[in-house]
C-alpha positions in Angstrom: 2.1 17.3 12.8 1.2 13.7 13.5 0.3 11.5 10.6 -1.3 8.1 10.3 -0.4 5.4 7.8 -2.3 2.2 6.9 -0.3 -0.6 5.5 -2.2 -3.3 3.5 -0.2 -6.5 3.5 -1.1 -8.4 0.4 0.7 -11.6 1.2 -1.2 -14.7 0.2 -0.4 -16.2 3.6 -2.8 -15.7 6.5 -1.5 -14.9 10.0 -1.8 -18.5 11.1 0.5 -19.7 8.3 3.6 -21.6 9.3 5.5 -19.5 6.8 6.7 -16.0 7.6 5.7 -13.2 5.3 8.4 -11.4 3.3 5.9 -8.7 2.4 5.2 -8.3 6.1 8.9 -8.0 6.9 9.4 -5.2 4.3 6.3 -3.4 5.6 7.6 -3.6 9.2 10.9 -2.0 8.1 9.0 0.8 6.4 6.8 1.4 9.5 10.0 1.7 11.6 11.3 4.3 9.3 8.0 6.1 9.2 8.3 6.6 13.0 11.3 8.8 12.4 9.0 11.2 10.5 6.2 11.3 13.0 4.1 8.7 11.2 2.3 5.9 13.1 1.4 2.8 11.1 -1.3 0.2 11.4 -1.0 -2.9 9.3 -3.9 -5.1 8.0 -3.1 -8.5 6.7 -5.7 -8.8 3.9 -5.7 -12.6 3.7 -7.1 -12.7 7.2 -10.3 -10.9 6.1 -13.2 -11.9 3.9 -12.9 -9.2 1.2 -15.6 -10.1 -1.3 -15.0 -9.7 -5.0 -16.6 -6.6 -6.5 -16.1 -2.9 -7.3 -18.4 -1.3 -4.7 -17.7 -0.2 -1.2 -20.0 -2.7 0.3 -20.7 -6.1 -1.2 -23.2 -7.2 1.4 -23.4 -9.5 4.4 -20.0 -10.8 5.7 -18.0 -8.4 3.6 -14.9 -7.2 5.5 -14.1 -4.4 3.1 -16.3 -1.6 4.6 -14.3 -1.6 7.8 -11.0 -1.7 6.0 -12.2 1.1 3.7 -13.0 3.2 6.7 -9.4 2.8 7.9 -8.0 3.6 4.4 -9.9 6.9 4.4 -9.0 7.8 8.0 -5.3 7.5 7.2 -3.1 10.1 5.7 -0.9 7.6 3.9 -1.8 4.2 2.3 1.1 1.8 2.0 0.3 -1.2 -0.3 2.6 -4.2 0.0 2.4 -7.2 -2.4 4.5 -10.2 -3.4 5.2 -10.9 -7.1 3.3 -13.9 -8.4 3.4 -14.9 -12.1 5.1 -11.5 -12.7 2.1 -9.6 -11.3 0.8 -8.1 -8.1 -0.7 -10.8 -5.9 -4.4 -11.6 -6.2 -5.1 -10.4 -2.6 -3.6 -7.0 -3.4 -5.6 -6.8 -6.7 -8.8 -7.4 -4.9 -8.2 -4.5 -2.5 -7.4 -2.3 -5.5 -10.6 -3.4 -7.3 -12.7 -2.5 -4.3 -11.2 1.0 -4.3 -12.6 1.5 -7.8 -15.7 2.7 -6.0 -13.8 5.9 -5.2 -14.3 7.0 -8.8 -18.0 7.7 -8.0 -17.6 8.7 -4.4 -17.0 12.4 -4.4 -17.6 15.4 -2.2 -19.7 18.5 -3.2 -16.7 19.9 -5.1 -16.2 16.8 -7.2 -13.1 15.5 -5.3 -12.8 11.8 -4.7 -12.9 10.6 -1.1 -9.2 9.6 -1.5 -8.0 13.1 -2.6 -5.3 14.5 -0.4 -4.1 11.0 0.6 -0.6 9.8 -0.3 0.2 6.3 -1.4 3.4 4.2 -1.5 4.2 0.7 -2.6 6.3 -2.2 -1.3 7.1 -5.3 -3.4 9.0 -8.5 -2.8 9.6 -11.6 -4.9 12.1 -14.1 -6.2 11.9 -13.1 -9.9 12.6 -9.8 -11.6 9.4 -7.8 -12.0 9.3 -5.2 -9.2 9.2 -2.3 -11.6 6.3 -3.9 -13.5 4.4 -4.7 -10.4 4.9 -1.3 -8.8 3.8 0.4 -12.1 0.5 -1.6 -12.0 -0.2 -0.7 -8.4 0.9 2.9 -8.8 -1.4 3.4 -11.8 -4.4 1.8 -10.0 -3.8 4.0 -6.9 -3.5 7.1 -9.1 -6.7 6.2 -10.9 -8.7 6.1 -7.7 -7.4 9.5 -6.4 -4.2 8.9 -4.4 -1.1 11.0 -4.8 2.2 9.3 -5.5 5.4 10.9 -4.1 8.8 10.8 -5.8 10.5 7.4 -5.3 7.7 6.0 -3.2 8.6 2.4 -3.7 10.8 -0.1 -1.9 11.4 -3.5 -3.2 13.6 -6.6 -3.1 13.8 -9.4 -5.7 15.9 -12.5 -5.2 17.7 -14.6 -7.8 15.6 -16.1 -10.5 14.5 -19.6 -9.6 16.2 -19.1 -6.2 15.0 -20.4 -2.8 16.0 -17.4 -0.6 13.2 -15.1 0.4 13.5 -11.6 1.8 12.3 -12.8 5.2 15.3 -15.2 5.2 17.9 -12.4 4.9 20.0 -11.9 8.1 20.7 -8.2 7.2 18.7 -5.7 5.2 20.6 -4.9 2.0 21.9 -1.3 1.8 20.1 -0.6 -1.4 16.8 -1.7 0.1 17.4 0.5 3.2 18.1 3.4 1.0 14.8 2.9 -0.8 12.9 2.6 2.5 14.5 5.8 3.8 13.6 7.7 0.7 10.1 6.3 0.6 9.4 7.3 4.2 10.9 10.7 3.9 9.2 11.8 0.7 5.8 10.2 1.6 5.6 11.8 5.0 6.7 15.2 3.5 4.0 15.1 0.8 1.3 13.9 3.2 2.0 16.9 5.5 1.7 19.3 2.6 -1.6 17.8 1.4 -3.0 17.7 4.9 -2.4 21.4 5.2 -3.6 22.3 1.7 -6.2 20.0 0.0 -6.6 19.9 -3.7 -8.9 22.5 -5.2 -12.4 21.3 -6.2 -14.5 22.0 -9.2 -15.1 25.7 -9.9 -18.6 27.2 -9.8 
């Protein structure tokens, strides 16, 4: 069974930035691992798009979210990547999560949110401790809007506090990070296949 993943890169840097994206590097590593499990990944760099503030699925003229939303719902897996800023998920990531708040009211005739049956995983990078806090915030938001969270569906790297080395600067992927990536990909693909074959039950009667 072939599966599709959509990765949302929540880096604050647009594609034309002179600085490489550590978040992008981690997402690329996860996408490579996904291939081993029959999952093809498309990545969207959110900072390149005009995602308007709001909590609906369409905030009017010039809003890039409707097209991104379509891709989110076409995918079997949503992979959300974010850097840590001020000990929190980045603002670009938060905006995408806020726009998915609309899923709470967008249900089928059996009361299931449009995101039901879709699996989500998280990738976090930063130079301060806080990966557990950030992933907890993102996981809870994704669960609130109908996504299913597999076991150990997070991969992260945090550098030394006040340090200057970023994940993108590393010459070799640390073994611990690779173990997280492998577990994330394996468990996420497995659960996505199960839910694709058997959707959640809807409301009775």
